[in-house]
C-alpha positions, 0 to 999 in steps of 0.5 A: 496486517501481514505481508500476505494481506498486502499481497492479497490486496494487490500491493506490489513490493518495491525494493532497494537492493543497494545494500544486499546485507540489509535489503530495504523494501515496502509496498505500494498500490497505485489507483491513478495519478495522485491516488496511491497507498504506501506501507511502512518499510520492512525495517519499521515493521515489528512482528509482521505488523504492516500498515497502509497510508495514503501516499504524499499527504500532509497529515498521514491517514493510516490503516492497520486493520486488513478488513478496513483496508480491504473495504476502503480499497474496494470502495475506491475501486468501485468509485473509479470512473473508466474513460473510453476513447471513441 
């Protein structure tokens, strides 16, 4: 998966610019409190190959393929219940 794919899926770039010579960044996609995706960091990426994984899980659950990630994200969005305050 490429950075372009991540942006298409709605991921937001998170940066740490404390070291301007080697800027560190990764991407996140938050659905609701307790349910988020995070990517590998740019310094862990080789040949523009990114992956996404569920954030803060005991055992990592990773997806490397754009089409699988897109399907999973769409399924999660489809299953989200919206609450309205009356």
